[in-house]
N, C-alpha and C positions, 0 to 999 in steps of 0.2 A: 513049304515057302523059303527054304533054303538059299536056291539059287538066287530069288528076289531079294532076299536081304542082303546077299553079298553083292547083287549087283547096286543096290542101293548105296552101301559102302564105298564101292568103287566109283558110283557117279560123284558121290561126295568129293573124293580125291581127286578124279579127272576135272572136276568143274571148281576146284580149290583157286580162288582167286579172280573168279568170273562171278560177273553182277549182273542184275537185271538191269536194263537202261530205263532208269525213270525219271531223268532229267532233273533231279534233284539232289545236289552233293549230300544234304542231311539224311537222305533215305536210301540207305544201302541194304540192296536186297542180294541176297546170296543167289546167283543162278540157280542152283539145283534146287531150291525152292519151286521152282517151274515144273521139272520133271518129275519131283513128287507129288505136285498138284496133278499132273495127268494121273499117276497112279490112283490117288485119292478120288478122284472122277470116276474110274474104272471100276474100284471096288464099291464105290456107292452105288455104282449102275448093275453090279450083280457078276462082275467078272470072276469072284471067287469061286463061283459055282461050277466054273467050267474045271475040266480035266486038266487042261494045261494053263491055268491061272498062273502058276509060278513064272512059266516064259514068258508069256505076255506082259506079267507086271516088271519080269528082268529087263524087256525089252522097251518097255513104256520108259522106264528110269533110268534107261540108257540111250535112249533115241537121238540125243545132240551131241555124245560123247564124239563119234565118229566125224560130223560136220565142224563141231567146235573144240575139239581137243587135240591133241598130238597123238591119242590113240587111235588104233586102226579096227578096221573089223575082223581083221585076225587076233588082235588081241582079245578083244570079245568072244570070238570063237572059243580061243584057247581057256578062256577063265569060264565061260558061260555056256557054250555048246553052239554047234552049227545053226540051230533053229532062229536061237536068239540075235545072233549076229545076221542071220537072213533078215530076220525082221527090221533090225536097226538100219541094214542097208536099203530096205525097201522105204525106208521114211527118210533117208539122207538125200540131200540135194536134188527134189523132186520139182521141178516147176508148177507153179499152182494150178493152170490146168490140166497138167497131167493128173494131179492128185484129185482133183474133182471126178476126172474121169475113171480112175481106179475105185473110187469111192462109191460110184454107179454100179460098179462091177459085183458089189455086195459086201456082206459084213465079214471080210477077212479078218483074221487077227491084226493084220497090220491096218488095214481101214479102221477098227476100234481105236486104236491107238492114235490115228491119226485125227480121227474125230473128237477123242477126247481133248488132244493135242491143241485144236482149234479152238474147243471151248474155254480149257484153260488160257489161251491166249485173250480170246476174247472178255472172259472175267478178270484178267490182269487189265485191260484196256479199260473195263468200265472203274473197277476200283482204285486204279491209279491215276487216272485223269478223269474220265468223265463224272464219276461221283464227286468229286472233288473241284469241278468245276474250273479243271487247270488244262486245258489242253493247250499246249504250245502252239503257235499259229503255225511254225514250220512241219508240226506232226498233225493238224488237222487232215490234211490230205491223204497222208498215207494211213491216218486211222480208218478216213472212209473207204479206202481202197481195200484195206483189209476185212473190215467189216462186210462189203460186198462179197469180198471171196469168201469169206465165213458162212455168210448167207448162201451163196451158190452152194458150198459143199454141203451145207446143212442139208438143202432140198434133196441132195443127190442120195443121202444116207438113205439104206434099206431099212425098212424099219420091221420086216420080218424076224428079225434078231431082239430078243428082248433088252440085251446090252445097247444095241445099236438105237432100238427106239427111246429108251431113257436117253440118251446122250443127245439123239437128234432135239429131243421134246424140249430138254433144258437148253440146249445151244438156240433155240429160236427163240424161247422165252425172254434169254437174256439178250440177244438180238434185239425183240422186239422191246427192250426195255431201254434199250440206249440209245441217246438222241444227240448225234452230234451235231 
């Protein structure tokens, strides 16, 4: 797990000064908590039983680095290897319809990270806005669209893989609990 631990430290550095958009100046949440949560979801659903868990978790914790920071895929490849960089690139700037199509193709490492990412986002929406009864009026439509997208992606997840099946089950349960 050396690569993952190094990647986690790098993610903290890369996302320094970035915060989750919770629309409340009194609640400042460092952005890096999101990719860490994605890793926690993967771990909880059994990713550590995989031979390549170190690569998957490294890519998961770095999945937003290329998209949201000054660092490039080349920086990631240099520090953490070509496979980790390849996974991160596969998760960067992918339009929503294409994400669903990719997930339909099976439980690849990239798609496991993608599904955990969506679950992390839905959990954040639920905990930060819906459970608090604090959905800003201008965010309601965006949240509804995101939840519809997450539902479509969840339905496309292949359940032949135990990690994917667990993430799909949890994602659907959370989506069913969310009422906007």
